[in-house]
C-alpha positions as CSV (number, residue, x, y, z in Angstrom):
1,X,8.3,-50.7,-6.1
2,X,8.1,-47.8,-8.5
3,X,9.6,-44.7,-6.9
4,X,7.2,-41.9,-6.2
5,X,7.7,-38.8,-8.4
6,X,8.7,-35.7,-6.4
7,X,5.7,-33.5,-5.6
8,X,5.6,-30.2,-7.5
9,X,6.3,-27.2,-5.4
10,X,3.2,-25.3,-4.2
11,X,2.5,-21.8,-5.5
12,X,3.7,-20.3,-2.1
13,X,7.0,-22.1,-2.3
14,X,7.4,-21.3,-6.0
15,X,6.9,-17.6,-5.4
16,X,9.4,-17.5,-2.6
17,X,12.0,-19.4,-4.7
18,X,11.4,-17.0,-7.7
19,X,12.0,-14.0,-5.5
20,X,15.2,-15.5,-4.1
21,X,16.9,-16.8,-7.2
22,X,16.0,-14.7,-10.2
23,X,17.9,-11.5,-9.4
24,X,14.7,-9.4,-9.2
25,X,14.8,-5.7,-8.2
26,X,14.0,-4.9,-4.6
27,X,10.5,-3.8,-5.5
28,X,9.6,-6.9,-7.5
29,X,11.3,-9.2,-5.0
30,X,9.2,-7.7,-2.2
31,X,6.0,-8.1,-4.4
32,X,6.6,-11.8,-4.9
33,X,7.4,-12.3,-1.2
34,X,4.2,-10.6,-0.2
35,X,2.3,-12.5,-2.8
36,X,3.7,-15.8,-1.4
37,X,2.6,-14.8,2.1
38,X,-0.9,-14.0,0.8
39,X,-1.4,-17.6,-0.5
40,X,-3.7,-19.3,2.1
41,X,-2.4,-22.5,3.8
42,X,-4.6,-25.6,3.5
43,X,-5.4,-27.9,6.4
44,X,-3.4,-30.5,4.5
45,X,-0.2,-28.4,4.5
46,X,2.9,-30.5,4.9
47,X,1.5,-33.8,3.6
48,X,3.6,-35.3,0.8
49,X,2.3,-34.5,-2.6
50,X,-0.4,-32.2,-1.4
51,X,-0.3,-28.5,-2.4
52,X,-0.5,-26.1,0.5
53,X,-3.4,-24.0,-0.9
54,X,-7.1,-24.6,-1.2
55,X,-8.0,-22.1,-3.9
56,X,-8.4,-23.6,-7.4
57,X,-6.1,-22.3,-10.1
58,X,-7.7,-19.2,-11.6
59,X,-8.6,-19.2,-15.3
60,X,-8.8,-15.4,-15.8
61,X,-7.0,-12.2,-14.7
62,X,-8.4,-9.0,-13.3
63,X,-8.0,-5.8,-15.3
64,X,-8.8,-2.2,-14.5
65,X,-9.2,0.5,-17.2
66,X,-7.3,3.8,-16.7
67,X,-10.4,5.7,-15.6
68,X,-12.1,2.9,-13.7
69,X,-12.1,2.1,-10.0
70,X,-13.6,4.1,-7.1
71,X,-12.1,7.6,-6.9
72,X,-11.8,9.3,-3.6
73,X,-10.5,12.7,-2.4
74,X,-8.6,12.1,0.9
75,X,-7.0,15.1,2.6
76,X,-6.9,16.9,-0.8
77,X,-5.2,14.0,-2.6
78,X,-7.0,11.8,-5.2
79,X,-6.9,8.0,-4.6
80,X,-8.2,5.6,-7.3
81,X,-8.8,2.2,-5.8
82,X,-7.5,-0.4,-8.3
83,X,-7.9,-3.5,-6.2
84,X,-10.4,-3.5,-3.3
85,X,-10.6,-5.5,-0.1
86,X,-13.4,-7.6,-1.6
87,X,-11.5,-8.3,-4.8
88,X,-8.5,-9.7,-3.0
89,X,-10.4,-11.3,-0.1
90,X,-8.6,-8.8,2.2
91,X,-5.1,-10.0,1.2
92,X,-4.0,-6.6,-0.2
93,X,-5.2,-3.4,-1.9
94,X,-3.7,-1.4,-4.7
95,X,-4.2,2.3,-5.0
96,X,-3.3,4.8,-7.7
97,X,-2.5,8.1,-5.9
98,X,-2.3,11.6,-7.3
99,X,-0.6,14.1,-4.8
100,X,-1.0,17.8,-5.7
101,X,1.7,20.4,-4.7
102,X,1.7,20.8,-0.9
103,X,-0.4,17.6,-0.7
104,X,0.2,14.3,1.1
105,X,-0.8,12.8,4.4
106,X,0.7,14.2,7.6
107,X,2.7,12.1,10.1
108,X,0.9,8.8,10.9
109,X,1.6,5.1,11.7
110,X,-0.2,1.8,11.0
111,X,1.3,-1.1,13.0
112,X,-0.8,-3.8,11.3
113,X,-0.3,-2.8,7.7
114,X,2.6,-3.0,5.3
115,X,2.6,-0.1,2.8
116,X,4.8,0.2,-0.3
117,X,4.7,2.6,-3.1
118,X,6.5,3.3,-6.4
119,X,6.9,6.9,-7.7
120,X,5.5,6.9,-11.3
121,X,5.9,10.6,-11.9
122,X,7.0,13.7,-9.9
123,X,8.4,13.4,-6.4
124,X,7.4,13.3,-2.7
125,X,9.5,13.9,0.4
126,X,9.2,10.9,2.7
127,X,9.9,11.5,6.4
128,X,10.4,9.1,9.3
129,X,11.8,9.7,12.8
130,X,15.4,9.1,11.4
131,X,15.1,10.0,7.7
132,X,14.2,12.6,5.2
133,X,14.2,11.1,1.7
134,X,13.2,12.7,-1.6
135,X,11.5,9.9,-3.6
136,X,11.7,10.8,-7.3
137,X,10.3,9.0,-10.4
138,X,11.4,5.4,-10.3
139,X,12.0,5.3,-6.5
140,X,10.4,2.6,-4.3
141,X,9.5,3.1,-0.6
142,X,8.5,0.5,1.9
143,X,6.8,1.2,5.3
144,X,7.1,-2.1,7.2
145,X,4.6,-3.4,9.7
146,X,5.2,-2.4,13.3
147,X,4.1,1.3,13.4
148,X,6.9,3.4,11.8
149,X,5.8,7.0,12.0
150,X,6.0,8.5,8.5
151,X,4.6,11.0,6.1
152,X,5.0,11.8,2.5
153,X,4.4,15.3,1.1
154,X,4.7,16.9,-2.4
155,X,7.0,19.8,-1.9
156,X,7.4,20.4,-5.7
157,X,5.3,22.4,-8.1
158,X,4.1,19.4,-10.1
159,X,1.6,16.7,-9.3
160,X,3.2,13.5,-8.0
161,X,1.8,10.1,-9.1
162,X,2.3,7.0,-6.8
163,X,1.3,3.4,-7.1
164,X,0.6,2.1,-3.6
165,X,0.1,-1.4,-2.3
166,X,-1.1,-2.1,1.3
167,X,-1.0,-5.6,2.9
168,X,-3.5,-6.5,4.2
169,X,-6.2,-4.4,2.6
170,X,-7.9,-2.6,5.6
171,X,-6.7,0.9,4.9
172,X,-9.0,1.2,1.9
173,X,-12.0,1.0,4.4
174,X,-10.5,4.1,6.1
175,X,-10.2,6.0,2.8
176,X,-13.8,5.1,2.0
177,X,-15.0,6.4,5.3
178,X,-13.2,9.7,5.3
179,X,-12.9,10.4,1.6
180,X,-15.3,12.1,-0.8
181,X,-16.1,11.0,-4.4
182,X,-14.1,12.8,-7.0
183,X,-13.7,12.5,-10.8
184,X,-10.5,10.7,-11.9
185,X,-7.5,13.0,-12.4
186,X,-9.1,15.9,-10.6
187,X,-8.8,17.3,-7.0
188,X,-11.1,18.7,-4.4
189,X,-10.0,21.5,-2.1
190,X,-8.6,20.5,1.2
191,X,-11.6,20.5,3.6
192,X,-11.4,22.9,6.5
193,X,-10.0,21.3,9.6
194,X,-12.5,22.4,12.2
195,X,-12.2,20.9,15.7
196,X,-15.3,18.7,14.9
197,X,-13.8,17.5,11.6
198,X,-10.5,16.8,13.4
199,X,-12.3,14.7,16.0
200,X,-14.1,12.7,13.4
201,X,-10.9,12.0,11.4
202,X,-9.1,11.0,14.6
203,X,-12.0,8.6,15.5
204,X,-11.9,7.0,12.0
205,X,-8.2,6.6,12.1
206,X,-8.3,4.8,15.4
207,X,-11.1,2.6,14.2
208,X,-8.9,1.3,11.4
209,X,-5.7,1.0,13.5
210,X,-4.0,4.3,12.5
211,X,-2.2,6.7,14.8
212,X,-2.2,10.3,13.8
213,X,0.5,12.8,14.9
214,X,0.8,16.6,14.8
215,X,1.7,18.0,11.4
216,X,5.1,19.2,12.5
217,X,5.9,16.1,14.5
218,X,8.6,14.8,12.0
219,X,9.8,18.2,10.7
220,X,10.9,19.2,14.2
221,X,13.6,16.6,13.9
222,X,15.2,18.7,11.2
223,X,16.9,15.8,9.4
224,X,18.8,16.6,6.2
225,X,17.3,15.2,3.0
226,X,19.0,12.2,1.4
């Protein structure tokens, strides 16, 4: 009997192996691990010689020009949506973020979403209940699932530029509901936070699984910057 050739590893397995053995940076290793988890399992998973995904191998890649993608003003920041819920079938979303001086979201949490971002230019101060970290150009930040309360604010005099990935992609729907269209690379003034506007924002946040905390919630802990 001719011995059966070993089955080729599935894309999910190959991605995990690549993240584990190639000495990738923390950021790239996390990216490959998240990509592996996003590969859907087939009903035939575990059968010898059967790949554990149903999607056919793609023949093209997606590209986004520098000024393309929906641009939204969210709490005074400018978010350019690079990959939408629809484009990734809800697996993840990618967002190009411009944070002006004194900008950035206040303390919040999202238990069902993993958020990561790389600082492309400038810096932001990232706060949690136990940390204050100044993330400068080249830094990488991960907010794991589970609901860690966090914020990131631009406390410098220059615009900060972040590349953000959220897994899965649901946060983009929140940005689309509360944001206003804006031209790429520009900013809208921070809208006045009237009691009615605050109620609407709170309702939208709860709708998409976000918790919102008072602006001074994390600063009260007075943790020294790292």
